[in-house]
Structure formats: structure tokens, C-alpha cells
GURO-526500 format. One record per residue: x, y, z of N, C-alpha, C in turn; residue in one letter. Coordinates in steps of 0.02 Angstrom, whole numbers. Layout:
BEGIN
((X; Y; Z); (X; Y; Z); (X; Y; Z); "A") ...
This chain:
BEGIN
((6066; 4747; 9171); (6109; 4808; 9194); (6081; 4872; 9210); "X") ((6016; 4863; 9181); (5980; 4936; 9199); (5942; 4910; 9267); "X") ((5912; 4864; 9286); (5897; 4846; 9343); (5947; 4862; 9422); "X") ((5995; 4827; 9401); (6051; 4840; 9433); (6071; 4917; 9458); "X") ((6080; 4958; 9412); (6101; 5036; 9406); (6037; 5065; 9447); "X") ((5983; 5043; 9427); (5916; 5069; 9467); (5941; 5074; 9536); "X") ((5958; 5015; 9568); (5966; 5019; 9643); (6009; 5072; 9660); "X") ((6055; 5091; 9623); (6102; 5150; 9658); (6071; 5208; 9649); "X") ((6010; 5238; 9623); (5984; 5295; 9614); (5953; 5314; 9664); "X") ((5938; 5379; 9682); (5897; 5398; 9740); (5847; 5467; 9703); "X") ((5876; 5500; 9660); (5838; 5553; 9632); (5862; 5568; 9550); "X") ((5832; 5591; 9536); (5835; 5610; 9449); (5800; 5670; 9425); "X") ((5842; 5727; 9409); (5825; 5784; 9362); (5807; 5751; 9299); "X") ((5751; 5754; 9247); (5741; 5719; 9193); (5749; 5779; 9150); "X") ((5808; 5772; 9118); (5813; 5823; 9053); (5789; 5789; 8993); "X") ((5734; 5820; 8972); (5694; 5812; 8913); (5692; 5870; 8869); "X") ((5693; 5852; 8808); (5691; 5910; 8754); (5609; 5907; 8749); "X") ((5603; 5990; 8770); (5545; 6021; 8788); (5495; 6021; 8709); "X") ((5432; 5981; 8709); (5397; 5993; 8659); (5343; 6016; 8685); "X") ((5284; 6033; 8632); (5229; 6062; 8624); (5175; 6031; 8661); "X") ((5186; 5945; 8653); (5129; 5905; 8683); (5159; 5899; 8751); "X") ((5090; 5908; 8797); (5109; 5889; 8861); (5171; 5914; 8893); "X") ((5163; 5980; 8894); (5243; 5997; 8938); (5252; 6001; 8999); "X") ((5193; 5965; 9041); (5181; 5988; 9113); (5209; 5921; 9128); "X") ((5209; 5870; 9081); (5244; 5802; 9087); (5319; 5793; 9074); "X") ((5340; 5861; 9072); (5429; 5849; 9051); (5454; 5906; 9091); "X") ((5524; 5908; 9088); (5571; 5933; 9144); (5544; 5930; 9213); "X") ((5554; 5868; 9239); (5522; 5841; 9293); (5583; 5818; 9344); "X") ((5571; 5823; 9400); (5606; 5801; 9467); (5596; 5733; 9482); "X") ((5622; 5684; 9477); (5589; 5602; 9503); (5639; 5580; 9567); "X") ((5597; 5545; 9593); (5632; 5494; 9649); (5616; 5444; 9666); "X") ((5659; 5378; 9678); (5663; 5317; 9678); (5641; 5303; 9752); "X") ((5585; 5274; 9752); (5549; 5283; 9819); (5585; 5217; 9868); "X") ((5567; 5166; 9821); (5612; 5116; 9876); (5678; 5117; 9900); "X") ((5731; 5157; 9856); (5790; 5169; 9871); (5803; 5209; 9930); "X") ((5757; 5256; 9918); (5778; 5305; 9978); (5749; 5297; 10029); "X") ((5681; 5248; 10034); (5661; 5239; 10111); (5696; 5159; 10133); "X") ((5744; 5128; 10091); (5793; 5072; 10107); (5854; 5139; 10133); "X") ((5879; 5162; 10131); (5935; 5209; 10150); (5907; 5240; 10229); "X") ((5841; 5256; 10215); (5816; 5286; 10280); (5812; 5236; 10346); "X") ((5796; 5176; 10321); (5790; 5110; 10361); (5865; 5089; 10394); "X") ((5898; 5095; 10341); (5968; 5067; 10357); (6014; 5097; 10395); "X") ((6000; 5156; 10382); (6033; 5221; 10430); (6008; 5260; 10470); "X") ((5953; 5236; 10489); (5903; 5278; 10526); (5897; 5356; 10519); "X") ((5896; 5376; 10456); (5891; 5436; 10436); (5813; 5463; 10456); "X") ((5803; 5538; 10470); (5753; 5563; 10478); (5727; 5577; 10423); "X") ((5666; 5545; 10400); (5624; 5542; 10329); (5618; 5611; 10316); "X") ((5578; 5668; 10350); (5576; 5744; 10327); (5640; 5765; 10307); "X") ((5708; 5767; 10336); (5771; 5792; 10337); (5801; 5772; 10263); "X") ((5797; 5687; 10263); (5828; 5675; 10197); (5804; 5685; 10146); "X") ((5733; 5675; 10141); (5702; 5697; 10080); (5694; 5771; 10055); "X") ((5708; 5810; 10096); (5719; 5881; 10097); (5796; 5887; 10058); "X") ((5854; 5860; 10089); (5916; 5866; 10067); (5913; 5843; 10003); "X") ((5877; 5788; 9988); (5888; 5742; 9921); (5854; 5814; 9867); "X") ((5801; 5844; 9880); (5751; 5885; 9852); (5796; 5936; 9824); "X") ((5828; 5959; 9879); (5880; 6028; 9866); (5913; 6008; 9815); "X") ((5956; 5944; 9820); (5982; 5944; 9766); (5980; 5904; 9688); "X") ((5918; 5891; 9679); (5887; 5881; 9619); (5860; 5936; 9577); "X") ((5833; 5987; 9645); (5795; 6052; 9622); (5853; 6104; 9587); "X") ((5911; 6096; 9617); (5969; 6135; 9600); (5991; 6121; 9539); "X") ((5999; 6043; 9502); (5994; 6041; 9436); (5943; 6066; 9399); "X") ((5897; 6053; 9416); (5835; 6087; 9365); (5839; 6165; 9371); "X") ((5860; 6209; 9405); (5878; 6279; 9409); (5953; 6286; 9386); "X") ((5985; 6251; 9358); (6046; 6250; 9320); (6017; 6239; 9249); "X") ((5982; 6193; 9235); (5951; 6190; 9157); (5898; 6245; 9139); "X") ((5862; 6271; 9185); (5810; 6320; 9169); (5830; 6402; 9173); "X") ((5871; 6389; 9238); (5904; 6460; 9241); (5956; 6494; 9199); "X") ((5991; 6447; 9169); (6055; 6472; 9115); (6019; 6461; 9053); "X") ((6009; 6525; 9030); (5959; 6499; 8958); (6006; 6468; 8889); "X") ((6076; 6452; 8905); (6097; 6418; 8850); (6119; 6344; 8859); "X") ((6109; 6314; 8947); (6132; 6259; 8979); (6098; 6212; 8922); "X") ((6046; 6189; 8923); (5992; 6140; 8897); (6014; 6121; 8834); "X") ((6029; 6174; 8775); (6036; 6178; 8717); (6117; 6149; 8692); "X") ((6168; 6174; 8755); (6223; 6162; 8745); (6250; 6074; 8777); "X") ((6215; 6061; 8833); (6206; 5998; 8857); (6198; 5950; 8800); "X") ((6126; 5964; 8768); (6090; 5910; 8737); (6140; 5918; 8669); "X") ((6163; 5961; 8642); (6238; 5966; 8592); (6277; 5918; 8595); "X") ((6308; 5908; 8657); (6351; 5873; 8667); (6352; 5798; 8660); "X") ((6272; 5788; 8693); (6247; 5715; 8675); (6246; 5698; 8623); "X") ((6207; 5757; 8564); (6203; 5718; 8498); (6280; 5720; 8459); "X") ((6318; 5759; 8485); (6390; 5750; 8444); (6422; 5686; 8478); "X") ((6411; 5656; 8519); (6423; 5594; 8541); (6389; 5530; 8515); "X") ((6329; 5530; 8505); (6290; 5487; 8489); (6309; 5466; 8416); "X") ((6308; 5538; 8372); (6291; 5536; 8315); (6369; 5493; 8263); "X") ((6405; 5498; 8308); (6479; 5474; 8290); (6478; 5404; 8303); "X") ((6442; 5360; 8337); (6443; 5301; 8355); (6427; 5255; 8291); "X") ((6468; 5205; 8291); (6483; 5144; 8242); (6527; 5097; 8250); "X") ((6518; 5044; 8218); (6540; 4990; 8220); (6612; 5010; 8177); "X") ((6672; 4992; 8214); (6730; 5004; 8177); (6783; 4982; 8217); "X") ((6801; 4908; 8192); (6874; 4854; 8211); (6921; 4893; 8239); "X") ((6929; 4937; 8194); (7012; 4965; 8201); (6998; 5025; 8276); "X") ((6943; 5048; 8297); (6940; 5078; 8357); (6941; 5039; 8423); "X") ((6910; 4971; 8392); (6939; 4925; 8456); (6999; 4907; 8465); "X") ((7040; 4891; 8420); (7099; 4884; 8420); (7157; 4931; 8435); "X") ((7136; 5005; 8427); (7157; 5049; 8442); (7142; 5066; 8532); "X") ((7075; 5044; 8566); (7077; 5032; 8609); (7116; 4989; 8657); "X") ((7115; 4944; 8635); (7145; 4872; 8666); (7229; 4925; 8678); "X") ((7255; 4943; 8637); (7319; 4975; 8631); (7325; 5031; 8681); "X") ((7274; 5066; 8678); (7261; 5128; 8736); (7269; 5091; 8822); "X") ((7223; 5041; 8811); (7207; 5004; 8878); (7289; 4982; 8902); "X") ((7322; 4937; 8865); (7393; 4915; 8887); (7431; 4959; 8905); "X") ((7440; 5008; 8849); (7473; 5081; 8872); (7464; 5097; 8955); "X") ((7405; 5120; 8964); (7373; 5132; 9029); (7398; 5095; 9073); "X") ((7393; 5031; 9068); (7417; 4976; 9119); (7484; 4985; 9126); "X") ((7524; 4986; 9083); (7605; 4987; 9084); (7625; 5049; 9124); "X") ((7584; 5101; 9122); (7587; 5162; 9156); (7563; 5170; 9205); "X") ((7544; 5092; 9240); (7505; 5109; 9328); (7446; 5148; 9325); "X") ((7395; 5155; 9261); (7354; 5195; 9265); (7283; 5163; 9248); "X") ((7232; 5154; 9274); (7161; 5133; 9262); (7140; 5128; 9207); "X") ((7119; 5101; 9140); (7117; 5124; 9071); (7042; 5136; 9074); "X") ((7018; 5113; 9134); (6933; 5128; 9135); (6902; 5201; 9178); "X") ((6962; 5227; 9202); (6956; 5286; 9259); (6912; 5338; 9227); "X") ((6924; 5340; 9180); (6894; 5416; 9143); (6826; 5408; 9100); "X") ((6782; 5354; 9113); (6730; 5342; 9073); (6713; 5274; 9060); "X") ((6747; 5226; 9065); (6725; 5160; 9054); (6744; 5147; 8971); "X") ((6707; 5080; 8952); (6709; 5053; 8898); (6712; 5111; 8829); "X") ((6654; 5155; 8856); (6649; 5199; 8797); (6701; 5252; 8794); "X") ((6721; 5273; 8850); (6794; 5331; 8833); (6849; 5303; 8796); "X") ((6854; 5207; 8813); (6901; 5185; 8795); (6909; 5177; 8717); "X") ((6854; 5175; 8695); (6835; 5150; 8618); (6822; 5197; 8577); "X") ((6810; 5285; 8600); (6782; 5314; 8580); (6860; 5354; 8526); "X") ((6832; 5389; 8473); (6877; 5419; 8428); (6917; 5479; 8464); "X") ((6968; 5509; 8418); (6988; 5568; 8464); (6932; 5623; 8465); "X") ((6899; 5645; 8428); (6855; 5691; 8428); (6799; 5664; 8476); "X") ((6767; 5599; 8470); (6726; 5583; 8531); (6752; 5594; 8609); "X") ((6830; 5588; 8616); (6851; 5598; 8675); (6848; 5661; 8698); "X") ((6854; 5716; 8658); (6865; 5777; 8647); (6785; 5791; 8686); "X") ((6745; 5775; 8651); (6662; 5799; 8666); (6648; 5755; 8753); "X") ((6673; 5701; 8767); (6664; 5674; 8808); (6706; 5701; 8868); "X") ((6755; 5728; 8855); (6790; 5753; 8916); (6757; 5837; 8911); "X") ((6735; 5863; 8863); (6690; 5934; 8896); (6629; 5903; 8932); "X") ((6595; 5854; 8921); (6553; 5831; 8962); (6567; 5794; 9005); "X") ((6614; 5784; 9042); (6639; 5768; 9112); (6652; 5828; 9137); "X") ((6679; 5871; 9092); (6694; 5929; 9146); (6631; 5971; 9166); "X") ((6582; 5961; 9108); (6521; 6013; 9140); (6480; 5967; 9180); "X") ((6489; 5899; 9186); (6442; 5873; 9231); (6470; 5878; 9303); "X") ((6541; 5883; 9288); (6578; 5866; 9372); (6562; 5939; 9395); "X") ((6557; 5997; 9377); (6541; 6046; 9390); (6461; 6071; 9404); "X") ((6411; 6034; 9364); (6346; 6039; 9392); (6336; 5980; 9452); "X") ((6367; 5920; 9448); (6355; 5895; 9517); (6383; 5911; 9577); "X") ((6438; 5973; 9565); (6487; 5977; 9631); (6443; 6028; 9655); "X") ((6412; 6085; 9597); (6383; 6129; 9623); (6311; 6111; 9649); "X") ((6277; 6059; 9632); (6224; 6028; 9650); (6233; 6009; 9739); "X") ((6296; 5984; 9738); (6300; 5959; 9810); (6318; 6027; 9861); "X") ((6360; 6073; 9836); (6376; 6123; 9869); (6321; 6186; 9903); "X") ((6264; 6173; 9837); (6210; 6210; 9839); (6163; 6170; 9903); "X") ((6153; 6106; 9892); (6106; 6078; 9933); (6145; 6070; 10017); "X") ((6211; 6075; 10022); (6226; 6074; 10087); (6235; 6154; 10119); "X") ((6236; 6196; 10092); (6227; 6265; 10081); (6154; 6295; 10104); "X") ((6106; 6273; 10064); (6049; 6292; 10077); (5999; 6253; 10127); "X") ((6025; 6198; 10142); (6006; 6171; 10208); (6034; 6170; 10280); "X") ((6094; 6212; 10283); (6130; 6212; 10329); (6085; 6222; 10391); "X") ((6041; 6283; 10390); (5993; 6294; 10442); (5938; 6272; 10452); "X") ((5913; 6205; 10402); (5852; 6179; 10403); (5861; 6112; 10410); "X") ((5918; 6079; 10392); (5931; 6002; 10393); (6007; 5986; 10448); "X") ((5968; 5958; 10511); (6016; 5953; 10557); (6064; 5924; 10539); "X") ((6030; 5862; 10504); (6067; 5800; 10492); (6107; 5805; 10440); "X") ((6110; 5849; 10389); (6140; 5858; 10310); (6225; 5828; 10315); "X") ((6254; 5853; 10365); (6327; 5820; 10372); (6336; 5732; 10376); "X") ((6285; 5716; 10421); (6305; 5648; 10418); (6259; 5622; 10344); "X") ((6220; 5641; 10317); (6179; 5622; 10258); (6248; 5611; 10214); "X") ((6282; 5673; 10207); (6340; 5676; 10153); (6381; 5626; 10168); "X") ((6408; 5615; 10213); (6476; 5594; 10245); (6442; 5503; 10223); "X") ((6392; 5479; 10246); (6370; 5414; 10225); (6348; 5406; 10151); "X") ((6320; 5445; 10094); (6333; 5451; 10047); (6398; 5437; 10017); "X") ((6436; 5504; 10040); (6505; 5492; 10007); (6525; 5412; 10029); "X") ((6518; 5382; 10077); (6561; 5323; 10091); (6532; 5259; 10054); "X") ((6469; 5282; 10033); (6422; 5233; 9984); (6453; 5244; 9927); "X") ((6465; 5297; 9890); (6500; 5293; 9840); (6553; 5256; 9837); "X") ((6598; 5247; 9877); (6667; 5221; 9870); (6686; 5161; 9916); "X") ((6611; 5119; 9914); (6614; 5068; 9957); (6603; 4993; 9918); "X") ((6594; 5013; 9852); (6565; 4951; 9802); (6627; 4910; 9778); "X") ((6633; 4842; 9798); (6706; 4814; 9771); (6672; 4743; 9728); "X") ((6727; 4697; 9711); (6717; 4648; 9683); (6690; 4659; 9604); "X") ((6627; 4606; 9581); (6587; 4635; 9532); (6557; 4675; 9512); "X") ((6525; 4717; 9567); (6486; 4773; 9567); (6556; 4830; 9559); "X") ((6600; 4823; 9589); (6653; 4882; 9559); (6676; 4887; 9480); "X") ((6677; 4814; 9456); (6692; 4804; 9396); (6650; 4838; 9354); "X") ((6580; 4829; 9367); (6538; 4846; 9332); (6538; 4926; 9330); "X") ((6544; 4952; 9391); (6531; 5020; 9389); (6592; 5047; 9351); "X") ((6659; 5017; 9338); (6707; 5044; 9300); (6684; 5037; 9219); "X") ((6664; 4981; 9201); (6643; 4965; 9132); (6609; 5027; 9101); "X") ((6527; 5021; 9146); (6484; 5070; 9116); (6501; 5149; 9116); "X") ((6556; 5163; 9155); (6579; 5243; 9175); (6544; 5267; 9233); "X") ((6520; 5219; 9269); (6468; 5233; 9325); (6513; 5267; 9387); "X") ((6598; 5236; 9387); (6629; 5248; 9440); (6661; 5329; 9420); "X") ((6650; 5328; 9355); (6688; 5412; 9340); (6646; 5448; 9335); "X") ((6573; 5430; 9334); (6524; 5483; 9374); (6518; 5491; 9437); "X") ((6519; 5443; 9486); (6512; 5460; 9538); (6577; 5507; 9576); "X") ((6645; 5520; 9534); (6699; 5533; 9547); (6683; 5612; 9542); "X") ((6621; 5633; 9497); (6615; 5692; 9479); (6587; 5752; 9525); "X") ((6560; 5709; 9572); (6549; 5739; 9641); (6607; 5787; 9675); "X") ((6644; 5742; 9694); (6707; 5747; 9728); (6733; 5798; 9692); "X") ((6779; 5793; 9631); (6794; 5823; 9585); (6773; 5900; 9591); "X") ((6714; 5891; 9565); (6661; 5968; 9553); (6658; 6000; 9615); "X") ((6653; 5978; 9687); (6674; 6010; 9748); (6727; 6042; 9739); "X") ((6781; 5997; 9750); (6860; 6017; 9742); (6874; 6090; 9710); "X") ((6832; 6089; 9643); (6834; 6147; 9597); (6823; 6214; 9625); "X") ((6753; 6204; 9647); (6709; 6251; 9664); (6738; 6275; 9733); "X") ((6773; 6238; 9766); (6805; 6258; 9823); (6866; 6301; 9822); "X") ((6913; 6277; 9784); (6963; 6303; 9742); (6963; 6383; 9723); "X") ((6905; 6397; 9676); (6897; 6453; 9638); (6872; 6505; 9692); "X") ((6829; 6469; 9754); (6804; 6521; 9793); (6848; 6546; 9845); "X") ((6891; 6517; 9849); (6957; 6536; 9904); (6998; 6583; 9867); "X") ((6994; 6583; 9804); (7009; 6647; 9753); (6971; 6701; 9770); "X") ((6913; 6711; 9748); (6872; 6737; 9734); (6801; 6720; 9764); "X") ((6757; 6736; 9798); (6682; 6710; 9795); (6654; 6705; 9737); "X") ((6664; 6777; 9708); (6613; 6787; 9642); (6637; 6751; 9575); "X") ((6687; 6724; 9569); (6727; 6705; 9516); (6682; 6627; 9496); "X") ((6659; 6612; 9538); (6636; 6533; 9506); (6563; 6554; 9467); "X") ((6537; 6619; 9481); (6481; 6632; 9444); (6490; 6652; 9368); "X") ((6564; 6658; 9343); (6593; 6652; 9273); (6561; 6608; 9233); "X") ((6556; 6546; 9271); (6555; 6470; 9233); (6485; 6480; 9194); "X") ((6419; 6515; 9220); (6353; 6525; 9198); (6351; 6570; 9149); "X") ((6419; 6619; 9125); (6408; 6665; 9089); (6404; 6660; 9000); "X") ((6433; 6595; 8991); (6447; 6585; 8921); (6482; 6516; 8920); "X") ((6455; 6449; 8866); (6495; 6402; 8860); (6564; 6396; 8858); "X") ((6599; 6448; 8837); (6684; 6456; 8815); (6720; 6460; 8898); "X") ((6664; 6488; 8939); (6708; 6500; 9012); (6681; 6434; 9049); "X") ((6659; 6377; 9036); (6637; 6307; 9069); (6714; 6266; 9079); "X") ((6739; 6253; 9128); (6798; 6213; 9148); (6805; 6155; 9098); "X") ((6858; 6133; 9085); (6855; 6082; 9044); (6872; 6019; 9094); "X") ((6866; 5943; 9091); (6893; 5888; 9127); (6967; 5925; 9151); "X") ((7013; 5939; 9123); (7087; 5942; 9137); (7074; 6016; 9199); "X") ((7028; 6059; 9170); (7042; 6124; 9225); (6984; 6113; 9283); "X") ((6950; 6059; 9287); (6914; 6019; 9344); (6957; 6005; 9419); "X") ((7026; 5961; 9356); (7055; 5943; 9404); (7107; 5986; 9432); "X") ((7119; 6047; 9389); (7174; 6097; 9392); (7154; 6141; 9399); "X") ((7116; 6185; 9461); (7082; 6255; 9456); (7117; 6312; 9434); "X") ((7189; 6309; 9459); (7227; 6354; 9446); (7230; 6377; 9352); "X") ((7222; 6306; 9320); (7229; 6307; 9247); (7167; 6350; 9214); "X") ((7106; 6355; 9248); (7047; 6393; 9216); (7055; 6450; 9252); "X") ((7080; 6459; 9306); (7080; 6530; 9325); (7139; 6582; 9292); "X") ((7190; 6533; 9282); (7238; 6556; 9219); (7186; 6587; 9144); "X") ((7162; 6556; 9140); (7122; 6546; 9072); (7088; 6609; 9072); "X") ((7049; 6615; 9119); (6993; 6669; 9128); (7021; 6719; 9157); "X") ((7100; 6750; 9164); (7125; 6794; 9184); (7120; 6802; 9260); "X") ((7109; 6756; 9292); (7120; 6760; 9368); (7148; 6743; 9425); "X") ((7224; 6745; 9396); (7257; 6715; 9426); (7261; 6654; 9452); "X") ((7310; 6631; 9515); (7300; 6568; 9540); (7294; 6560; 9607); "X") ((7250; 6500; 9630); (7234; 6499; 9695); (7298; 6489; 9733); "X") ((7267; 6510; 9811); (7332; 6512; 9865); (7338; 6433; 9892); "X") ((7305; 6386; 9864); (7311; 6311; 9890); (7363; 6268; 9845); "X") 
């Protein structure tokens, strides 16, 4: 499973808890060279442009966690809350089967919001997972928006890179598609588009409003608000979008 997932990754900001030992080996950005090379060759991407484009996205994530004082602690706190509540409980699996059946009856994909983990989570865990999904949608969308804007006058092929990778995220079929849904990767891939749409809707109302999300954890959008920007705007007292 990890081997298959590794073929989908181009770069990663490694968010580790900073320790006193070897701090220079922590808080780093990594790139998966074989995957980057494979895409460059397959689509004839100019290497210098494509690698700069990828770097802008990953370094934006680093800036998010190092430039916002509370972000690292808040994120790791959500991870700890999720992991600490994990435990075998047959009743939870029975309840998950019931929720899956109800979703199917309503014409919804029971794995759409986080795969098996979200399906078997307790109510408290689902609340934490929704907060995590809202945060990651914001961060991924912000990463893509920042990447496109920062590279606009430096990366002539940026629009093509964006289009090809968006298509790549959506083209998995068969067993690969099922695996993506089961492990929650499909929900993860949806975060990019949802986050971008949220930022675009907020900026249509007022370009400076998006800065509010970095002021306090309580101002972060929930997953519901990511999908409904007007709800977030209303909560912070900024009215609604015109879209």
C-alpha cells in the first residue's frame, strides 16, 4: 500500500515535532525524484520550470507552519486527538455498516469524506476529522493559489502544469480508484479544488478577508464552511459573497 501511494507523491513538506537533537534534519521539504522525472518525460515538461513550480507549493506549506505561530501545535493537536481515540470496538464497525448503507440509500458515496477511517470513527473523531479536513483543504488550496501567483511571471508553463496535474488527480479508475477511496486519498485530492474555490469566493467578497484565517484557530473554516464560504463569511461577520 505504501509503495503504491509513493508513486502518487511529487513533493512533501515534512512536518515533524522539532526536537533539540539534529534540528537541521527536521522541518524539511522533500521531492520524489523518480516521480518528478517520470512526469517531465511523459508530458515534456521543462524541468527547470516544473521543479520551481513544485517547490513554490511545498515551500508555501512550510511558510504556513513556520509563519503562523499557532499552526504547528494546532495541527499536531488534531492528529493526537484522532490517534488517541483509536481502538477496537465491534459496535463502531456495526454502526459504520449502518451509516454506509444509509449513505448508499441516499445516493451518496459512504467513502467520499475520508475513506474507511471516517466511516468507522466515533462522533468525537468525526468532529476532529472534519476540522482536520477543513484545515487541510484551506492549506492545500492556499498552496496552489500561492504557487500559481508567485510563479505567474516566472513559470510560463504553470497553467499547463496545473491542468495536467488536475487531470491526473481525476483519472484514476478501477482498483486504483477503489484504493484511493478506501484510504481517504480521494478525499485528500478533493481538498485542493475545494480549498481553491473557498479562497476564490472569499476574495471576491474582499481580498483581505482571507487573512483572517491565520489570526486564530477559532477563525479557521470547518469542512462545511469550506464547501459553503458564505457560512464562514457570515460567522466572521463579513456578509455573503456575490457568487
